N, C-alpha and C positions, 0 to 999 in steps of 0.2 A: 501496498498500500503506501502511497506516496502522495505530499501534499505542499504544498507553499507557503511559506510564510515568508514576512518581512524581517530585512537584515538586521538585530538587534545588538549595537553599542554595548548593553550591559548585560551581556550574556557570554562572558568571558570564557566559557568552556566550549560554544560555538564557535566563537571569534578563532580561537584556537586550531581546532579542528579545519574549519575554512582555510587558513593562513597556510596549514599544511596542503590540503590540496588544492589551493593554489598554486603554491611555491611547485608542488612535484607536477603539476600538469602543463605549465609554461617553459617545463627545462625542455622538452622535447624542442619546442617550434621557435619560442625567443628566451632561449637563457640570457641575455645579458638585458633582458628588461627587466624582470626577477629576480638578480643573480643571488639572493638571500633570502631565507625565510623574514628576517627581519624587514627586508621589505616590501615581501606579501603581507605582511601583517599592517604595514603602514597603508597597504593600498585598500585593504579591507576597514579600518578606520577611517579613512576617506570616504569611501563608501556608504558611511553611516552621519557623515558630515552634512551640512549643510548644501542644501542645490543638487544633492543624492538619493537615489533612491536604491534600496538594495535589497533582492528578493532569493529564497535560499528553498532550491527544494530538499526536501527529508525524503527518506526510502527507508520504510522500516525504523522509523525512528530516530535513523543517522543523516547526516548531510550528506547528499553525494555531491551537491554543486551549489553554484550559485552565480548571481548575474548584479551585475552594477550598472545603473542606468544615471546620464545626466539629463533631465527634462528641460528641454526648451520652447518655443511657443509651437512652430509649427514640426522639429526637427527635433528625435531622442537622439540622443548617444549610446550605445551599450557599450561599455567600459567597467570592467572587462567581462569576462565569463568563463568560468574554472567548472569543469567536470570531473568528479574523481576518477584516475586512471581506469580502474578496477570496475568506474559503473559506466565509462564511456563503450557508445555503440549503443546502447540501451534505449534511446530517445529523448534521454533527461537533458539534454543541451537543446533539443528543439521545444520543449516543453517552458523550460525558462525562456526562452525566446519569446514562443508563444503568450506567455503570462504577460510578459514586458509589453508586445504587439496590443495585447488586449488593452491593460491599462495607459499604453499611451494613445491607444483612438480614445478611447472613454474619454480622456482629457483635453483631448480634438485636436492631439499633435497626427500629422502626415502622412509623416514617413518615419521608422529609424535607423541608424546607421550604425554599422561597425567599424572597423579597421583593424587588420590586420599586418603583421610585417615577416617577409621573409627573410630569417637571418641565418638559415639552414638549408636554405637550396631545394623550397619545396618545391619553387614555380621555377620555368625558365626565364622567368627576369634575375634572378637571384645572379650577382657576379657580374649583370650587365650594366653598360654605361648607358644609362634612360635617357639622360637629360639629351642625346641624339636624338631622338624620336619617340617620345613619351608615350603618345596617343597611338602610334602604329604598333610598339610594344606593349601598351594595352589591348591593341585590337589581338593582338597575337598570342594573349597570356595562354598559357599551357600549366598543368599540375601536375608535380611529380612526387611520387609516395603521400603521407599523410599530410598535405595540404591544409591547412584550416579554409583557404580559400573552396574546398569541397564543402565540408559541412554547411559554411554559409549558402553558396548556393544551392544545398538540400533543403534548409528551410526555406527559401523563397527570396532570397536577397540578388540582388544584380550587382556584379563590380562596377562603379562608377567613378573610381579614379586612380591615383600615383600619386606618391612622394618619391622621387629616388633619393636615394642613400639616408633615408628617416634614420634607419638604426646604424649606419656606418656605411663606407663606401661600398655598394653593391649589394645593399641589404633594402630592399625598398619596404615602405606601407602602401597595402593594397587597401581602397576601401569598398567597401559595399553600402548597397541600403534596399529597403524595401519600404514601398509604398502601402499604406494602412488603408 
């Protein structure tokens, strides 16, 4: 049985479990973004702060993942989403995104967007000089391995942009969005 709850800054046990989930889940795709467990804890505290919303998916009473959101007027940004490695591929990430999309739509938002980076070579954009022709590069985007881009497309998002070198030379940021 699964349920969704608000992220609660006053629940240190939950925050610690989510910090471990967050740190572990980002090591495969964005190891430099959250290089330590302490940074994962900071990300959770930020998601509990003003101007943010956090939702947690509990499965059989234990946290399976969480999603952070920065609400806007028409566009809401998902930042970040983390699902426990042993729970990935079970639909929990999609359930978190669907929950946020419902909340955003009810608040009058028109779009949700997310960014992912390619620090580990999961797209053909990794290592490329994207400044030469970023639009053509984006048009020819191909994924390799377990790219987060595949997850976002599976849950209905479209690739809408990129930022060359966002995470360092040859490590682009890729932006995806979904109309509500």
